[in-house]
VOTI-117211 format. One record per atom (N, C-alpha, C, CB): residue number from 1; residue in three letters; atom name; x, y, z. Coordinates in nm, 4 decimals, decimal comma. Glycine has a CB too. Example, Ala and Ser with C-alpha at 12.3 -4.5 7.8 and 13.67 -1.06 7.14 Angstrom:
2
+-----+---------+-------+----------+----------+----------+
: num : residuo : atomo :       px :       py :       pz :
+-----+---------+-------+----------+----------+----------+
:   1 :     ALA :     N :   1,3190 :  -0,5690 :   0,7800 :
:   1 :     ALA :    CA :   1,2300 :  -0,4500 :   0,7800 :
:   1 :     ALA :     C :   1,3200 :  -0,3300 :   0,7800 :
:   1 :     ALA :    CB :   1,1308 :  -0,4473 :   0,9046 :
:   2 :     SER :     N :   1,2850 :  -0,2250 :   0,7080 :
:   2 :     SER :    CA :   1,3670 :  -0,1060 :   0,7140 :
:   2 :     SER :     C :   1,2900 :   0,0030 :   0,7870 :
:   2 :     SER :    CB :   1,4084 :  -0,0598 :   0,5725 :
+-----+---------+-------+----------+----------+----------+
//
This chain:
81
+-----+---------+-------+----------+----------+----------+
: num : residuo : atomo :       px :       py :       pz :
+-----+---------+-------+----------+----------+----------+
:   1 :     MET :     N :   0,0830 :  -0,1179 :   0,0000 :
:   1 :     MET :    CA :   0,0000 :   0,0000 :   0,0000 :
:   1 :     MET :     C :   0,0881 :   0,1252 :   0,0000 :
:   1 :     MET :    CB :  -0,0948 :  -0,0007 :   0,1211 :
:   2 :     ASN :     N :   0,0518 :   0,2222 :  -0,0805 :
:   2 :     ASN :    CA :   0,1269 :   0,3459 :  -0,0904 :
:   2 :     ASN :     C :   0,0928 :   0,4354 :   0,0284 :
:   2 :     ASN :    CB :   0,0971 :   0,4179 :  -0,2239 :
:   3 :     GLU :     N :   0,1897 :   0,4647 :   0,1135 :
:   3 :     GLU :    CA :   0,1679 :   0,5521 :   0,2288 :
:   3 :     GLU :     C :   0,1722 :   0,6972 :   0,1825 :
:   3 :     GLU :    CB :   0,2742 :   0,5264 :   0,3401 :
:   4 :     GLN :     N :   0,0601 :   0,7669 :   0,2018 :
:   4 :     GLN :    CA :   0,0526 :   0,9063 :   0,1607 :
:   4 :     GLN :     C :   0,0344 :   0,9948 :   0,2827 :
:   4 :     GLN :    CB :  -0,0620 :   0,9278 :   0,0604 :
:   5 :     THR :     N :   0,0897 :   1,1126 :   0,2763 :
:   5 :     THR :    CA :   0,0711 :   1,2122 :   0,3812 :
:   5 :     THR :     C :   0,0361 :   1,3448 :   0,3150 :
:   5 :     THR :    CB :   0,1989 :   1,2256 :   0,4706 :
:   6 :     ILE :     N :  -0,0259 :   1,4301 :   0,3940 :
:   6 :     ILE :    CA :  -0,0498 :   1,5677 :   0,3507 :
:   6 :     ILE :     C :   0,0007 :   1,6603 :   0,4593 :
:   6 :     ILE :    CB :  -0,2011 :   1,5933 :   0,3209 :
:   7 :     GLN :     N :   0,0272 :   1,7816 :   0,4209 :
:   7 :     GLN :    CA :   0,0777 :   1,8820 :   0,5128 :
:   7 :     GLN :     C :  -0,0282 :   1,9894 :   0,5319 :
:   7 :     GLN :    CB :   0,2101 :   1,9432 :   0,4611 :
:   8 :     ILE :     N :  -0,0625 :   2,0181 :   0,6570 :
:   8 :     ILE :    CA :  -0,1506 :   2,1313 :   0,6908 :
:   8 :     ILE :     C :  -0,0719 :   2,2180 :   0,7869 :
:   8 :     ILE :    CB :  -0,2897 :   2,0839 :   0,7545 :
:   9 :     GLY :     N :  -0,0283 :   2,3332 :   0,7385 :
:   9 :     GLY :    CA :   0,0597 :   2,4170 :   0,8200 :
:   9 :     GLY :     C :   0,1855 :   2,3400 :   0,8522 :
:   9 :     GLY :    CB :  -0,0106 :   2,4629 :   0,9498 :
:  10 :     SER :     N :   0,2181 :   2,3325 :   0,9800 :
:  10 :     SER :    CA :   0,3387 :   2,2607 :   1,0211 :
:  10 :     SER :     C :   0,3114 :   2,1140 :   1,0547 :
:  10 :     SER :    CB :   0,4009 :   2,3295 :   1,1409 :
:  11 :     ARG :     N :   0,1855 :   2,0699 :   1,0405 :
:  11 :     ARG :    CA :   0,1464 :   1,9333 :   1,0768 :
:  11 :     ARG :     C :   0,1433 :   1,8418 :   0,9553 :
:  11 :     ARG :    CB :   0,0098 :   1,9337 :   1,1447 :
:  12 :     THR :     N :   0,1999 :   1,7229 :   0,9721 :
:  12 :     THR :    CA :   0,1911 :   1,6193 :   0,8701 :
:  12 :     THR :     C :   0,0810 :   1,5235 :   0,9124 :
:  12 :     THR :    CB :   0,3283 :   1,5446 :   0,8508 :
:  13 :     ILE :     N :  -0,0101 :   1,4952 :   0,8199 :
:  13 :     ILE :    CA :  -0,1225 :   1,4069 :   0,8484 :
:  13 :     ILE :     C :  -0,1077 :   1,2820 :   0,7637 :
:  13 :     ILE :    CB :  -0,2587 :   1,4774 :   0,8210 :
:  14 :     GLY :     N :  -0,1249 :   1,1673 :   0,8272 :
:  14 :     GLY :    CA :  -0,1160 :   1,0418 :   0,7545 :
:  14 :     GLY :     C :  -0,1266 :   0,9235 :   0,8490 :
:  14 :     GLY :    CB :   0,0139 :   1,0347 :   0,6760 :
:  15 :     ARG :     N :  -0,1302 :   0,8064 :   0,7931 :
:  15 :     ARG :    CA :  -0,1424 :   0,6825 :   0,8704 :
:  15 :     ARG :     C :  -0,0288 :   0,6720 :   0,9714 :
:  15 :     ARG :    CB :  -0,1425 :   0,5594 :   0,7769 :
:  16 :     GLY :     N :  -0,0657 :   0,6406 :   1,0958 :
:  16 :     GLY :    CA :   0,0338 :   0,6199 :   1,2004 :
:  16 :     GLY :     C :   0,0785 :   0,7481 :   1,2696 :
:  16 :     GLY :    CB :   0,1526 :   0,5518 :   1,1427 :
:  17 :     LEU :     N :   0,0301 :   0,8633 :   1,2216 :
:  17 :     LEU :    CA :   0,0660 :   0,9911 :   1,2826 :
:  17 :     LEU :     C :  -0,0459 :   1,0360 :   1,3775 :
:  17 :     LEU :    CB :   0,0921 :   1,0990 :   1,1732 :
:  18 :     PRO :     N :  -0,0174 :   1,1294 :   1,4675 :
:  18 :     PRO :    CA :  -0,1225 :   1,1761 :   1,5587 :
:  18 :     PRO :     C :  -0,2444 :   1,2281 :   1,4819 :
:  18 :     PRO :    CB :  -0,0679 :   1,2864 :   1,6506 :
:  19 :     VAL :     N :  -0,3600 :   1,2085 :   1,5406 :
:  19 :     VAL :    CA :  -0,4867 :   1,2505 :   1,4802 :
:  19 :     VAL :     C :  -0,4910 :   1,4030 :   1,4674 :
:  19 :     VAL :    CB :  -0,6068 :   1,1998 :   1,5641 :
:  20 :     TYR :     N :  -0,5416 :   1,4501 :   1,3553 :
:  20 :     TYR :    CA :  -0,5657 :   1,5927 :   1,3325 :
:  20 :     TYR :     C :  -0,7144 :   1,6143 :   1,3561 :
:  20 :     TYR :    CB :  -0,5215 :   1,6388 :   1,1862 :
:  21 :     LEU :     N :  -0,7476 :   1,6764 :   1,4670 :
:  21 :     LEU :    CA :  -0,8855 :   1,6876 :   1,5103 :
:  21 :     LEU :     C :  -0,9498 :   1,8161 :   1,4594 :
:  21 :     LEU :    CB :  -0,8932 :   1,6817 :   1,6614 :
:  22 :     ILE :     N :  -1,0625 :   1,8011 :   1,3891 :
:  22 :     ILE :    CA :  -1,1357 :   1,9138 :   1,3316 :
:  22 :     ILE :     C :  -1,2735 :   1,9183 :   1,3954 :
:  22 :     ILE :    CB :  -1,1462 :   1,9020 :   1,1759 :
:  23 :     ALA :     N :  -1,3091 :   2,0334 :   1,4541 :
:  23 :     ALA :    CA :  -1,4427 :   2,0519 :   1,5118 :
:  23 :     ALA :     C :  -1,5360 :   2,1053 :   1,4035 :
:  23 :     ALA :    CB :  -1,4384 :   2,1494 :   1,6347 :
:  24 :     GLU :     N :  -1,6602 :   2,0606 :   1,4085 :
:  24 :     GLU :    CA :  -1,7605 :   2,1124 :   1,3150 :
:  24 :     GLU :     C :  -1,8507 :   2,2111 :   1,3890 :
:  24 :     GLU :    CB :  -1,8448 :   1,9961 :   1,2522 :
:  25 :     ILE :     N :  -1,8618 :   2,3297 :   1,3345 :
:  25 :     ILE :    CA :  -1,9524 :   2,4300 :   1,3884 :
:  25 :     ILE :     C :  -2,0658 :   2,4427 :   1,2886 :
:  25 :     ILE :    CB :  -1,8803 :   2,5684 :   1,4132 :
:  26 :     GLY :     N :  -2,1816 :   2,3959 :   1,3282 :
:  26 :     GLY :    CA :  -2,2974 :   2,3973 :   1,2397 :
:  26 :     GLY :     C :  -2,3692 :   2,5302 :   1,2448 :
:  26 :     GLY :    CB :  -2,3929 :   2,2858 :   1,2757 :
:  27 :     THR :     N :  -2,4974 :   2,5239 :   1,2305 :
:  27 :     THR :    CA :  -2,5792 :   2,6449 :   1,2273 :
:  27 :     THR :     C :  -2,6233 :   2,6882 :   1,3658 :
:  27 :     THR :    CB :  -2,7003 :   2,6233 :   1,1402 :
:  28 :     THR :     N :  -2,5672 :   2,6280 :   1,4698 :
:  28 :     THR :    CA :  -2,6094 :   2,6577 :   1,6061 :
:  28 :     THR :     C :  -2,5781 :   2,8004 :   1,6495 :
:  28 :     THR :    CB :  -2,5446 :   2,5618 :   1,7005 :
:  29 :     THR :     N :  -2,4923 :   2,8705 :   1,5794 :
:  29 :     THR :    CA :  -2,4591 :   3,0081 :   1,6169 :
:  29 :     THR :     C :  -2,5654 :   3,1071 :   1,5711 :
:  29 :     THR :    CB :  -2,3245 :   3,0471 :   1,5587 :
:  30 :     LEU :     N :  -2,6591 :   3,0622 :   1,4885 :
:  30 :     LEU :    CA :  -2,7644 :   3,1486 :   1,4344 :
:  30 :     LEU :     C :  -2,7071 :   3,2725 :   1,3673 :
:  30 :     LEU :    CB :  -2,8604 :   3,1900 :   1,5450 :
:  31 :     GLY :     N :  -2,5889 :   3,2603 :   1,3100 :
:  31 :     GLY :    CA :  -2,5268 :   3,3719 :   1,2397 :
:  31 :     GLY :     C :  -2,4608 :   3,4734 :   1,3310 :
:  31 :     GLY :    CB :  -2,6282 :   3,4404 :   1,1566 :
:  32 :     ASP :     N :  -2,4502 :   3,4427 :   1,4599 :
:  32 :     ASP :    CA :  -2,3930 :   3,5369 :   1,5560 :
:  32 :     ASP :     C :  -2,2404 :   3,5232 :   1,5589 :
:  32 :     ASP :    CB :  -2,4523 :   3,5134 :   1,6974 :
:  33 :     TYR :     N :  -2,1705 :   3,6311 :   1,5263 :
:  33 :     TYR :    CA :  -2,0237 :   3,6299 :   1,5203 :
:  33 :     TYR :     C :  -1,9627 :   3,5924 :   1,6549 :
:  33 :     TYR :    CB :  -1,9710 :   3,7667 :   1,4757 :
:  34 :     ASN :     N :  -2,0098 :   3,6557 :   1,7628 :
:  34 :     ASN :    CA :  -1,9529 :   3,6282 :   1,8952 :
:  34 :     ASN :     C :  -1,9773 :   3,4836 :   1,9364 :
:  34 :     ASN :    CB :  -2,0123 :   3,7232 :   2,0000 :
:  35 :     GLY :     N :  -2,0938 :   3,4302 :   1,9022 :
:  35 :     GLY :    CA :  -2,1208 :   3,2900 :   1,9309 :
:  35 :     GLY :     C :  -2,0274 :   3,1980 :   1,8555 :
:  35 :     GLY :    CB :  -2,2637 :   3,2563 :   1,8973 :
:  36 :     ALA :     N :  -2,0017 :   3,2299 :   1,7293 :
:  36 :     ALA :    CA :  -1,9089 :   3,1500 :   1,6487 :
:  36 :     ALA :     C :  -1,7679 :   3,1562 :   1,7070 :
:  36 :     ALA :    CB :  -1,9083 :   3,1989 :   1,5023 :
:  37 :     MET :     N :  -1,7260 :   3,2751 :   1,7467 :
:  37 :     MET :    CA :  -1,5920 :   3,2898 :   1,8052 :
:  37 :     MET :     C :  -1,5807 :   3,2118 :   1,9360 :
:  37 :     MET :    CB :  -1,5598 :   3,4387 :   1,8296 :
:  38 :     ALA :     N :  -1,6865 :   3,2127 :   2,0174 :
:  38 :     ALA :    CA :  -1,6845 :   3,1368 :   2,1425 :
:  38 :     ALA :     C :  -1,6685 :   2,9877 :   2,1147 :
:  38 :     ALA :    CB :  -1,8130 :   3,1622 :   2,2231 :
:  39 :     LEU :     N :  -1,7368 :   2,9361 :   2,0108 :
:  39 :     LEU :    CA :  -1,7237 :   2,7956 :   1,9755 :
:  39 :     LEU :     C :  -1,5845 :   2,7638 :   1,9211 :
:  39 :     LEU :    CB :  -1,8297 :   2,7574 :   1,8733 :
:  40 :     ILE :     N :  -1,5254 :   2,8553 :   1,8466 :
:  40 :     ILE :    CA :  -1,3886 :   2,8365 :   1,7964 :
:  40 :     ILE :     C :  -1,2916 :   2,8261 :   1,9135 :
:  40 :     ILE :    CB :  -1,3475 :   2,9531 :   1,7022 :
:  41 :     HIS :     N :  -1,3046 :   2,9171 :   2,0100 :
:  41 :     HIS :    CA :  -1,2150 :   2,9155 :   2,1267 :
:  41 :     HIS :     C :  -1,2365 :   2,7886 :   2,2106 :
:  41 :     HIS :    CB :  -1,2380 :   3,0416 :   2,2141 :
:  42 :     ALA :     N :  -1,3617 :   2,7450 :   2,2254 :
:  42 :     ALA :    CA :  -1,3900 :   2,6216 :   2,3002 :
:  42 :     ALA :     C :  -1,3292 :   2,5011 :   2,2293 :
:  42 :     ALA :    CB :  -1,5424 :   2,6019 :   2,3173 :
:  43 :     ALA :     N :  -1,3375 :   2,4982 :   2,0968 :
:  43 :     ALA :    CA :  -1,2788 :   2,3881 :   2,0206 :
:  43 :     ALA :     C :  -1,1270 :   2,3843 :   2,0389 :
:  43 :     ALA :    CB :  -1,3141 :   2,4014 :   1,8712 :
:  44 :     ALA :     N :  -1,0644 :   2,5009 :   2,0343 :
:  44 :     ALA :    CA :  -0,9194 :   2,5078 :   2,0535 :
:  44 :     ALA :     C :  -0,8814 :   2,4611 :   2,1945 :
:  44 :     ALA :    CB :  -0,8685 :   2,6519 :   2,0292 :
:  45 :     LYS :     N :  -0,9585 :   2,5047 :   2,2934 :
:  45 :     LYS :    CA :  -0,9317 :   2,4641 :   2,4319 :
:  45 :     LYS :     C :  -0,9468 :   2,3129 :   2,4486 :
:  45 :     LYS :    CB :  -1,0264 :   2,5376 :   2,5288 :
:  46 :     ALA :     N :  -1,0379 :   2,2521 :   2,3730 :
:  46 :     ALA :    CA :  -1,0601 :   2,1079 :   2,3791 :
:  46 :     ALA :     C :  -0,9552 :   2,0290 :   2,3009 :
:  46 :     ALA :    CB :  -1,1981 :   2,0751 :   2,3264 :
:  47 :     GLY :     N :  -0,8658 :   2,0989 :   2,2312 :
:  47 :     GLY :    CA :  -0,7588 :   2,0307 :   2,1599 :
:  47 :     GLY :     C :  -0,7762 :   2,0211 :   2,0097 :
:  47 :     GLY :    CB :  -0,7442 :   1,8963 :   2,2134 :
:  48 :     CYS :     N :  -0,8806 :   2,0814 :   1,9551 :
:  48 :     CYS :    CA :  -0,8996 :   2,0793 :   1,8101 :
:  48 :     CYS :     C :  -0,7979 :   2,1703 :   1,7432 :
:  48 :     CYS :    CB :  -1,0431 :   2,1222 :   1,7727 :
:  49 :     GLU :     N :  -0,7539 :   2,1293 :   1,6270 :
:  49 :     GLU :    CA :  -0,6544 :   2,2077 :   1,5534 :
:  49 :     GLU :     C :  -0,7155 :   2,2890 :   1,4406 :
:  49 :     GLU :    CB :  -0,5482 :   2,1166 :   1,4976 :
:  50 :     ALA :     N :  -0,8429 :   2,2635 :   1,4115 :
:  50 :     ALA :    CA :  -0,9123 :   2,3357 :   1,3049 :
:  50 :     ALA :     C :  -1,0620 :   2,3296 :   1,3327 :
:  50 :     ALA :    CB :  -0,8786 :   2,2757 :   1,1639 :
:  51 :     VAL :     N :  -1,1354 :   2,4179 :   1,2685 :
:  51 :     VAL :    CA :  -1,2811 :   2,4115 :   1,2732 :
:  51 :     VAL :     C :  -1,3348 :   2,4146 :   1,1313 :
:  51 :     VAL :    CB :  -1,3400 :   2,5281 :   1,3571 :
:  52 :     LYS :     N :  -1,4516 :   2,3542 :   1,1142 :
:  52 :     LYS :    CA :  -1,5199 :   2,3510 :   0,9849 :
:  52 :     LYS :     C :  -1,6580 :   2,4088 :   1,0076 :
:  52 :     LYS :    CB :  -1,5271 :   2,2049 :   0,9248 :
:  53 :     PHE :     N :  -1,6972 :   2,5026 :   0,9241 :
:  53 :     PHE :    CA :  -1,8308 :   2,5601 :   0,9333 :
:  53 :     PHE :     C :  -1,9222 :   2,4886 :   0,8363 :
:  53 :     PHE :    CB :  -1,8286 :   2,7118 :   0,9048 :
:  54 :     GLN :     N :  -2,0336 :   2,4390 :   0,8881 :
:  54 :     GLN :    CA :  -2,1323 :   2,3712 :   0,8045 :
:  54 :     GLN :     C :  -2,2146 :   2,4767 :   0,7318 :
:  54 :     GLN :    CB :  -2,2240 :   2,2775 :   0,8895 :
:  55 :     MET :     N :  -2,2190 :   2,4674 :   0,6025 :
:  55 :     MET :    CA :  -2,2993 :   2,5582 :   0,5212 :
:  55 :     MET :     C :  -2,4097 :   2,4775 :   0,4567 :
:  55 :     MET :    CB :  -2,2128 :   2,6314 :   0,4137 :
:  56 :     ILE :     N :  -2,5329 :   2,5228 :   0,4713 :
:  56 :     ILE :    CA :  -2,6451 :   2,4480 :   0,4166 :
:  56 :     ILE :     C :  -2,7308 :   2,5380 :   0,3292 :
:  56 :     ILE :    CB :  -2,7294 :   2,3867 :   0,5289 :
:  57 :     ASN :     N :  -2,8069 :   2,4760 :   0,2434 :
:  57 :     ASN :    CA :  -2,9080 :   2,5453 :   0,1653 :
:  57 :     ASN :     C :  -3,0420 :   2,5054 :   0,2256 :
:  57 :     ASN :    CB :  -2,8991 :   2,5097 :   0,0108 :
:  58 :     PRO :     N :  -3,1013 :   2,5922 :   0,3096 :
:  58 :     PRO :    CA :  -3,2250 :   2,5558 :   0,3789 :
:  58 :     PRO :     C :  -3,3368 :   2,5128 :   0,2846 :
:  58 :     PRO :    CB :  -3,2722 :   2,6715 :   0,4618 :
:  59 :     ASP :     N :  -3,3394 :   2,5647 :   0,1619 :
:  59 :     ASP :    CA :  -3,4444 :   2,5269 :   0,0672 :
:  59 :     ASP :     C :  -3,4403 :   2,3780 :   0,0337 :
:  59 :     ASP :    CB :  -3,4316 :   2,6087 :  -0,0605 :
:  60 :     GLN :     N :  -3,3248 :   2,3176 :   0,0474 :
:  60 :     GLN :    CA :  -3,3117 :   2,1768 :   0,0128 :
:  60 :     GLN :     C :  -3,3454 :   2,0824 :   0,1282 :
:  60 :     GLN :    CB :  -3,1722 :   2,1500 :  -0,0343 :
:  61 :     ILE :     N :  -3,3475 :   2,1343 :   0,2521 :
:  61 :     ILE :    CA :  -3,3687 :   2,0436 :   0,3648 :
:  61 :     ILE :     C :  -3,4800 :   2,0866 :   0,4598 :
:  61 :     ILE :    CB :  -3,2421 :   2,0302 :   0,4415 :
:  62 :     SER :     N :  -3,5455 :   2,1984 :   0,4332 :
:  62 :     SER :    CA :  -3,6417 :   2,2529 :   0,5282 :
:  62 :     SER :     C :  -3,7863 :   2,2348 :   0,4837 :
:  62 :     SER :    CB :  -3,6139 :   2,3986 :   0,5502 :
:  63 :     ASP :     N :  -3,8709 :   2,2200 :   0,5814 :
:  63 :     ASP :    CA :  -4,0148 :   2,2168 :   0,5611 :
:  63 :     ASP :     C :  -4,0635 :   2,3617 :   0,5559 :
:  63 :     ASP :    CB :  -4,0875 :   2,1353 :   0,6749 :
:  64 :     LYS :     N :  -4,1202 :   2,4034 :   0,4452 :
:  64 :     LYS :    CA :  -4,1602 :   2,5432 :   0,4262 :
:  64 :     LYS :     C :  -4,2659 :   2,5894 :   0,5271 :
:  64 :     LYS :    CB :  -4,2131 :   2,5624 :   0,2856 :
:  65 :     SER :     N :  -4,3352 :   2,4949 :   0,5922 :
:  65 :     SER :    CA :  -4,4397 :   2,5334 :   0,6866 :
:  65 :     SER :     C :  -4,3865 :   2,5564 :   0,8280 :
:  65 :     SER :    CB :  -4,5470 :   2,4274 :   0,6896 :
:  66 :     VAL :     N :  -4,2569 :   2,5338 :   0,8483 :
:  66 :     VAL :    CA :  -4,1969 :   2,5455 :   0,9811 :
:  66 :     VAL :     C :  -4,1103 :   2,6716 :   0,9865 :
:  66 :     VAL :    CB :  -4,1126 :   2,4189 :   1,0156 :
:  67 :     THR :     N :  -4,1122 :   2,7417 :   1,1004 :
:  67 :     THR :    CA :  -4,0245 :   2,8576 :   1,1179 :
:  67 :     THR :     C :  -3,9080 :   2,8186 :   1,2090 :
:  67 :     THR :    CB :  -4,1031 :   2,9792 :   1,1771 :
:  68 :     TYR :     N :  -3,7989 :   2,8892 :   1,1929 :
:  68 :     TYR :    CA :  -3,6773 :   2,8612 :   1,2673 :
:  68 :     TYR :     C :  -3,6259 :   2,9901 :   1,3291 :
:  68 :     TYR :    CB :  -3,5700 :   2,7972 :   1,1763 :
:  69 :     PRO :     N :  -3,5641 :   2,9820 :   1,4499 :
:  69 :     PRO :    CA :  -3,5044 :   3,1027 :   1,5072 :
:  69 :     PRO :     C :  -3,3791 :   3,1409 :   1,4288 :
:  69 :     PRO :    CB :  -3,4704 :   3,0815 :   1,6570 :
:  70 :     MET :     N :  -3,3669 :   3,2666 :   1,3939 :
:  70 :     MET :    CA :  -3,2533 :   3,3138 :   1,3157 :
:  70 :     MET :     C :  -3,2132 :   3,4513 :   1,3685 :
:  70 :     MET :    CB :  -3,2875 :   3,3194 :   1,1627 :
:  71 :     MET :     N :  -3,0826 :   3,4758 :   1,3770 :
:  71 :     MET :    CA :  -3,0333 :   3,6063 :   1,4197 :
:  71 :     MET :     C :  -3,0433 :   3,7021 :   1,3014 :
:  71 :     MET :    CB :  -2,8860 :   3,5972 :   1,4728 :
:  72 :     VAL :     N :  -3,1248 :   3,8074 :   1,3165 :
:  72 :     VAL :    CA :  -3,1441 :   3,9075 :   1,2122 :
:  72 :     VAL :     C :  -3,1207 :   4,0442 :   1,2744 :
:  72 :     VAL :    CB :  -3,2870 :   3,8977 :   1,1483 :
:  73 :     ASN :     N :  -3,0165 :   4,1136 :   1,2266 :
:  73 :     ASN :    CA :  -2,9829 :   4,2466 :   1,2786 :
:  73 :     ASN :     C :  -2,9718 :   4,2478 :   1,4309 :
:  73 :     ASN :    CB :  -3,0875 :   4,3479 :   1,2340 :
:  74 :     GLY :     N :  -2,9083 :   4,1456 :   1,4857 :
:  74 :     GLY :    CA :  -2,8841 :   4,1404 :   1,6287 :
:  74 :     GLY :     C :  -3,0006 :   4,0915 :   1,7126 :
:  74 :     GLY :    CB :  -2,8456 :   4,2729 :   1,6750 :
:  75 :     MET :     N :  -3,1121 :   4,0544 :   1,6484 :
:  75 :     MET :    CA :  -3,2284 :   4,0069 :   1,7219 :
:  75 :     MET :     C :  -3,2705 :   3,8716 :   1,6662 :
:  75 :     MET :    CB :  -3,3451 :   4,1090 :   1,7137 :
:  76 :     ILE :     N :  -3,3169 :   3,7836 :   1,7539 :
:  76 :     ILE :    CA :  -3,3645 :   3,6541 :   1,7082 :
:  76 :     ILE :     C :  -3,5081 :   3,6667 :   1,6623 :
:  76 :     ILE :    CB :  -3,3519 :   3,5483 :   1,8189 :
:  77 :     GLU :     N :  -3,5314 :   3,6260 :   1,5380 :
:  77 :     GLU :    CA :  -3,6655 :   3,6290 :   1,4785 :
:  77 :     GLU :     C :  -3,6998 :   3,4904 :   1,4291 :
:  77 :     GLU :    CB :  -3,6743 :   3,7324 :   1,3626 :
:  78 :     GLN :     N :  -3,8299 :   3,4599 :   1,4210 :
:  78 :     GLN :    CA :  -3,8761 :   3,3353 :   1,3626 :
:  78 :     GLN :     C :  -3,8822 :   3,3541 :   1,2113 :
:  78 :     GLN :    CB :  -4,0154 :   3,2930 :   1,4206 :
:  79 :     VAL :     N :  -3,8095 :   3,2750 :   1,1373 :
:  79 :     VAL :    CA :  -3,7997 :   3,2903 :   0,9926 :
:  79 :     VAL :     C :  -3,8494 :   3,1625 :   0,9253 :
:  79 :     VAL :    CB :  -3,6535 :   3,3223 :   0,9496 :
:  80 :     ASN :     N :  -3,9288 :   3,1767 :   0,8223 :
:  80 :     ASN :    CA :  -3,9721 :   3,0639 :   0,7428 :
:  80 :     ASN :     C :  -3,8704 :   3,0465 :   0,6313 :
:  80 :     ASN :    CB :  -4,1169 :   3,0846 :   0,6866 :
:  81 :     MET :     N :  -3,8137 :   2,9290 :   0,6216 :
:  81 :     MET :    CA :  -3,7127 :   2,9046 :   0,5197 :
:  81 :     MET :     C :  -3,7723 :   2,8229 :   0,4092 :
:  81 :     MET :    CB :  -3,5902 :   2,8346 :   0,5780 :
+-----+---------+-------+----------+----------+----------+
//
């Protein structure tokens, strides 16, 4: 088997090397910058080396008859997606 590695910054990732831990930050921040930053800092404190932001197209996964809380101009509003 061909052993392959990749480089991310100063870290080499590959079989037999320490795990490169990536945290996923989904839509739980409701678009709030400070909330996103708090999750980034918590992930770093927990030992994660990177974060991934989940981006979704609500039209593809949402029920049009349901409303969702969304941060709009600093206020949480119920939005139909």
